[in-house]
N, C-alpha and C positions, 0 to 999 in steps of 0.2 A: 315461580322459578323460571329462569331463562334456560333455554335448551343448550346454549353454548356453555353456560356455567355448569350445568348438570353433566354434560359430556366431559368437560375438562376435569372436574373433580373425580369422575369415575376412571378416566384414563390414568391419572396420577396414582390412584389406589391400586389399580390393576398392575401398573408398572412396578410399584413397590412390592406387590405380592409376587410377581415373577422374579424380581431380583433377589429378595431376601428369603421368602418362604421356599421358592424353587431351589435356591442355592442350599438351603438347609436340608431339603429332601435328598439332593444329590449326595451330600456328605453322609446322611444317615444310612442310605442304601448302598453306598459305594459304587455309584454309577460311573462307568468309565475307568474304574480302578483296575490296573493291571493290563490294560489294552487287550482284553479278551475279544477274539474275533467274533463277529456277529453271524447268525445263521445265514444271512444273505451271502456270505462268503463260504462258510463251512458246508452249506447244503445247496449251493447254487445249482439250479436245474434249468435255467433259461426260460421258465414258464411262470412259476410263482415266486421262487427264491431268486431275486435279481437285485444286486446292490444298486442303490440310486443315490445320486448327489443330493445333499441336504435340501437345496431349494426345490428340486423336482419332487422329492418325497413330501416336503411340506405342502406343496401344491396338491398332491394326491390326498394327503391326510386331511387337510383343511377343507378341500372340496367335498370329500366324502362325509365327514362328520357334520358339516354345516347343514346340508340339505335345506329343508324349509323350516326346520325346528326353531332356530334362533329368531325367526321372523314370526311364524305363526304362534309360537309359544307365548311371547310377551303380548301379542295382540289378544290372545284368549284370556290371559291373566290380567289384562288392563282393567277388567271390570272391578278389581279391588283397589284401583288407583295406581299411580306411577311410583309412589314411594315404596310400598311393599315389594313390588317387582324389582326395583332398583337394588334394594337391600339384599334380596335373595340372590340376584345375579352376581353381586360383588362377593358376598360371603360364600355362596355356593360355588362360584367359579374358582376362587382362590383355595378354599379349604375342602371342598367336596369334589367338584368336577375335575379340577386340575390334578389333584392327587389320584383320583380314579383313573384318568386317562394315562398319566405318567406311569403309575404303578402297573397298570395292565400291559403297557408296552414293554416296560423293563422286565416284568415277570415272564412274558412271552419270549423275549429275546434270550433269557436265561434258560428257557425250556425249548430250545431249538425252533423257535418261531411257531410253536403250537398255540392253539386257542385256549381261551379261559377254561373250556371244558376239560382239556387235557391237564391243565394246571390243577383243577379241582380233583381230577382222578388221581393225580400223583400226590396230592397233599391232603385229600379228604377220603374219598372212596370212589370206586367205579360206579356204584349205584347213584351217587350224587352227580357224577359226570353225566350219566345217561338222562337223569331228570333235567339237568341244566340244558343239555343239548336239545331235548324235546321242546322245552320252553323257548329256548333261543330260536330254534328253527320256526316254530309257529309265529313268533314275534317278527322274524325276518320275512315270512310269507306275507304278513300284514303290511310290512314296510314296502315290499315289492308291489303289492296291490294298490296301496295308497299313492305311492310316488308315480307309478305307471299311470294311474288315473289323473293325477295332477298334471303330469307332463302332457298326456293326451289332450287334456282340457285346454292347456295353453297352446297346443298345436291345432286343435279341431276347429273346423270352419263353422260359421253360424248359418243355420238353415232356416228359411222362412217359406212356409207352404211347400216344403220338399225341395226347394231350390236354394243353392248357395248364395248368400248375400256377400259378394266380394268386398264391398265397401266396409261392412262391419267385421269382415274376417281378415282384413289387411294385416293387423298386428299379429294375429295368430299365424298367418301364412309366413310373415317375415321371420318370426321367431323360429318356426320349423325349418325354413330355408337356411337361416344362419346356423342352426344347430347341425344340420346335415353337412354343410360345407365345413363346419368346425371339426367334425369327426374326420373328414378327409385330410384336413390340414394336420391334425394330430398324428395320423398314421405316417404322413410324410415326415413330420418332425421326428418321430420315433426312429424311422429308418436312417435319417440323416445323423442323429446323435449316436445311436447304438450300432449301426452297421457301417456308416461312412465316416464315423468319428469326427463329425463336424464340431467345431468349438462350441461350448455351451452359450457363450456370450453372443456369438454371431447367430446361432440357431434361435436363441431367444428373441433377438431383435427382428429376425425374419419372421418368426412365428407370430409375434405380436402384430407386426405389420400385416401379416396374412389375416389375422383376426379382424383388423380394421377393414381390410378389403372385403372380407366375408360379410361384415355388417353392412357395408355400403351396397354390396350386391343384393343381399337379402332384403334390404329396405326398399329397393327399387325393382327387384325381379323376384317374384315369389309365386310361381305358377301352380303350386300344389295346394289344393283346397279339399283335403280329405276330411271325412267325418271323424269324430272322436273314437268311434268303434274301430275304424280302419287304422287309426294311429295306434290304438291299443295293440292290435296284432303286429304292426310294424315294430313297435317298441319291444314287444315280446321276442320277435326275431332278432332284434339288435342286441338285447341283453343276453340272449342265448349264446350268440357268437362272442360278445365282449367278455363274458365271464369265463370262457375257456381259452381265449386267445392269450398268448404270452403277454405278461404285463408291460413289457417294453414296447410292444407294438401299439397298444391303444391306452391301457389304463394309466401308466405313468405319464406319457406325453399329453394325453387329453386332459388329465387332471391338473398337470403342471400348467398348461396353457389356460385352462379354465380358471386357475387361481388368479390370473391377471385380470380376468373379467371381474372376479370377486374383489380384488384389490381396487380395481377401477371403480366399482360400485361403492366401496368404502370411501374412496377419495371424493367421489361425487357427493356422497352423503355429508362428509365433513365440510366440503366447500359450501354446500347448501346451508348447513347449520351455522358455519362461521359467517357466511355472507348475509344470510337472512336473520340469523339468531332470534327466532321468534320466542316470545314468552309462552309458557304453558298456561292456557286459559283455565282457571280453576273451575269455571262453570261447565266447561266441556270435558275437561280431563282433570278431576280432583286428585290431590295427593293421596287421599285415603277415603274410600267409600264405605267402609265398615267391614266387620268380620263376616257378616252374611249378606249376600247380594242375590237378588232375583234377576237373572239375566234373560228371562223369557222361557228358559227351559227348567224352571224350578229354582229353589233356593240353593245357592252354592256357598260353601263355607271356605274361608281363607285357609284354614287347616282342615284337610290336607290338600285341597284343590290347587292352591297356589304352587305347591312344590311338585305336583305332577303335571301341571299345565305349562310352566315356563320351560321345562325339559332341557333341550340342548343349550339354552342360554345360561344354564347354571350347572347341570349335571345330566348325563344321559347314558343309559346302559348300552345303547347302540355304539357309543364311542369305544367301549371295551372290546366289542367285537371287531371294530375296524383296527384298533391298536394291535390286537393280538391275532387278527385274521390276515390282514394284508400289509400293514405298515411294518410290523416286526420282521416280515420276510424280505423287506427291502432296505432295512436300516443299515447304512454303510458302517457306522461306528457308534458305540454306546453314547458318546458325548453328544450326538445329535438328538438323543431322546428327549432331553429337556425342552429345547426350543420347539421341536415338532409336536410333542404330546402336550406338555404343560403350556407352552406358548400358544399352540393351536387352540386350546380350550379357552384361554384368556382372550384370544382374538375373537372367538365366538361371543364372549361376554360383551366385547365392544360392539359387535353387530346387534346384540340384544338391546343395548342402551340406545344405539342409533335408531332402532325400531321404535322405542318409546318416544323419541323425539319426532319420528315420522308420524306416529299415531296422533300426537298433539296437533300437528299442523294439518294432518289429513282431516281431522274433525273440524278444523277451522275452514277448510276449503271444500268440504263436501265429498271427499274421497272415502266412501264408506262401503263400497260394494265388494266385500271379501278381502282376504288377507293381501292378495296381489295388488289390488287397487289401493288399499290403505298404505302399504309400504311404498310402492312405486309412485303413487299419486302424491303422498306426503312429501317425499324427497324431491320429486320433480317440481312440485309447487314451490318448494323452498328455492330451488335453482331459478325458477321463473320470477320469484320475488326480488332477486338481486338485480339492481339497476343495470340495464343493458343486456340482460340475459333471458328476457322473456321468450324470445324466439326458440330457445333451446329446450323449453319445457316438454314439448311433444317427443323430441328425439331422446331426451333423458328418460322419459317414461318408458319408451320402447326398450332402451338399453337395460333399464332396471327389471322389466318383465323378462327379458332375455336372460339376465343374470339369475333371476329367481328360478327360471326353468333350468338353467345350467346347474344350479345347486341341486335340484331334484334329480336331474339326469345322472350326474356323477354319483350321487348317493344310491341311485337305483341299481346301476350295474355293479357297484361295490357290494350292495346288500345281496344281490344275486350270487356273486362269487362267494361271499361269506356263508350264505345258506348252503351252497354246494359243499363248502368245507365241512359245515356242521353235519350235513346228511352223510357224508363219507365217514367222518370221525365217529359217528354213532356205532358203526359196525366194526371199529378197530379196537384192538386191545392196546393198553398203554405201551408206547414205544413202537407200535406197528405202523407201517405205511401201506398204501394200497398195493404196492408191489409184493408185500409179504403174504397177501391173502390167498388161501386155497379154497376151492369149492366154487361151483358155478354161481350159486345164489349170491354169496357175499361178493364175488368178483363183479357181478352186475351192480350190486348196491354201492360199491365204492368206485364204480366207473364214473369219471368226471362228467362225461356227456349225459349219461342216464340221470345222475344227480342234478345236473343243470336243467335238463328237459322237464323233469317232474316238478322242480321248483318253479320254473317259469310257467308251466301249465296251471298249477294251483294259484300262483300269484295273479296271473292275468285273468283267470276265470273269476276269482274273488273280486278283482278290481272292476270287472264288468257286471258282476252279479250282486253287488251291494255291500262292499266292505264297510260302508258307513254304519251298517247295522251293528257291527261289533267294534267300530273304531273307538267307541267310548272307553274300551278296555286298554287301548294302546298306551295312554299316558301312564296309567298305573303299572302296566306290564313293563314298559320301558324303564321306569324308575325302579321297579323290582329287580330288573336285570342289573341296574347300577348297584343296588345293595348287594346282590350276589357277587358281582365283580369285585366290589370292595372286600367282601368276605373272602373270596378266593385268594386275592393278593395278600390279605392279612395273614391267612394261614400259611402261605408259602414263605413270607418274610419271617414268620415265627419259626418255621422249620429250619430256615436258613440262619437263624440266630441273629436276625436284624430287627431293628426297632419297627414295630407295626402299630404303635399306639395311635398314630395320626389317622389310622383307618377305623378304629373301633367306634368312636362317636358317630362319624358320618354313616358307617354301616348300620348301626342301631337306629339312627334317625330315619334313614331311607326305608328300612324294614317297617318301622312303625307307620311311616307315611303311606307306604304302598298297601300295607294290610288294611289300614283304616280306609283308604280310598276304595279298595276292592270290596270291603264290607259294605260301604255306602252304595256302591254300584249294584251289588247283589241284592241289597234290600230294596232299592228302587225298582229293579227288574222284577223281583218277586211280587211287589205291589202291583206292577203293571199286569203281570200274569193273573193275579188274583182278581183284577178288575176286568178280565176277559180279553186280554191281548191275544190276537190270532196270528200275528206275524212271527216269523222264526227268530227275529232279532233278540227280543227279551229272553227267550229260552236259551239261546246260544250264549248271551252275555252272562246270564245267571250261572249256567253250567260251567263255562270257562272260568268265570270269576271265582267260583268255589274251588275249582281245580288249582288255580294259581295261588289261592290262599293256603291250601294244603301243601303245595310245592314249596312256598316261601317258608312255612313253619318247619317243614322237614329239613330243608337246606340250612335254615338258621340253627336248628338243633344240632345238625351234623357239624356245622362250623363252630358252634360254641363248645361242643365236646372236644373238637380238635384243639381249639385255643386253650381251653382249661387243661387239657393233657399237656400242651406245651409249657404252660405256666408251672404245672406240677413237676414236670421233668426238670425245668430250670431251677426250681426250689431244691429238689433232691440233689442236683449236681452242685448247687451252692453249699448245701449242708455237708456234702461229702468232702468238699475242699477244706472245710474248717479244721477237722482233726488233723489233716495232713500238715497244715500250717502250724498247729500247736505242737506236733511232734518235732517239726523242724526247729521250733523255738527252744524246746527242751534239750 
């Protein structure tokens, strides 16, 4: 299979999914019908609820949901071959992930920009909401820990015998310098657009030019060679400030400008694939390797591992938290929901397919040192293989590493803000806001600064203390979150009298996948414990895994009861209408 042919086929399929299936979803749910004002206008507060122009919000949303997932996921799942990953990305993106993201955003907009937890509370029960929030908060802590560690590692200098090796640390120092300059540019951009009312076109052109200047400066002047640990603390300070700062100052402008880095990365990747169009070597990257694969960490099975590993490239529970946590509070009008949520998910699918092409060429060219090297090295090597462009390979590699870091950084402070929302919502009754709370203890709990500090503290400490010991749970936990998100939107649509059938199979499938995956994880950890494991990791994974299984079963039962109750009420209402019609005929 040629990489260009693979990319072209996938692009056509995804475009058809967006046009036809996306249009059908809009009609089924009544999105944009009646010009109902969005919470960004009805609840505007200048901090979290701020209407954003569609391109700006698309930048924030895509930058936040992308993270490292659509790159690391396919790389991890590639052990099963490129064909199963491709099929799941296409089917999952169009019928699972896109529906999940779009539905979560629309449901939140119709619930005053509240999170999935509040939607569960309003349509299922308060207890279900509290269970969901506890689970989501713990998942977000893990995201903060992991992404902080990833960003710190891309910034951290290389030490040899206790001394910084500046030559080996040049790329990391450049990425760190550009990232810091980028934040400053974003703040200036925010003030220009929202306070000086500078035109969006002019501001965008100047902003993109500033990014290019930042990259030129960072590649030639990068005096900061800090250790990974130092960067962890600095990142913790940054996300503490960023998650409580009004979104128009940093979140919106930074993510909007970051999106141009991401679009540039996609363009560079497409140019590389079109220009070099290498074939996928079946000896190095087979189409299918088998249902069971030993990847060095034991035997892995295509079901359920494929569906929990690809994650963001097909469906991710984290997306529902972004859609209902920050994006819904900034949506200018309902008609923007489809391109931002459904379109944003399918754009991630494109990135996942590009990653598969990068894997194929990375294996050809020897770039196999971790996810960053596989992705950046594979794409940069394609650029270098185009006649006359060999000199660009190194600079393209640096650009792609910077973009990968930008993915993680934007997701990081969004995750921190979302965790702050979750922490606050746990203490609130349905319909309450922090301003409605009485009592000293609860006032402290819902205080945004306290909620942020405690979130950052746990995230950074776990990031430095060994988050990898429980990272094996993240894939299953994230996809379980997706199943619960599908369940929440399905129950709301049912209560609203709208068609929710497109959610039922994806919801059931994701529940089965995640419970199966968690059961395998628990079994493996229990075996390790029985064989004398002394580290805390197996004990933590086994305990948390059992807790998540119980949570999933309880929420699934609660959701099924709600859906069955809706169906029963619909049948009763239909039966009551029949005698009335008969009487009219008589």
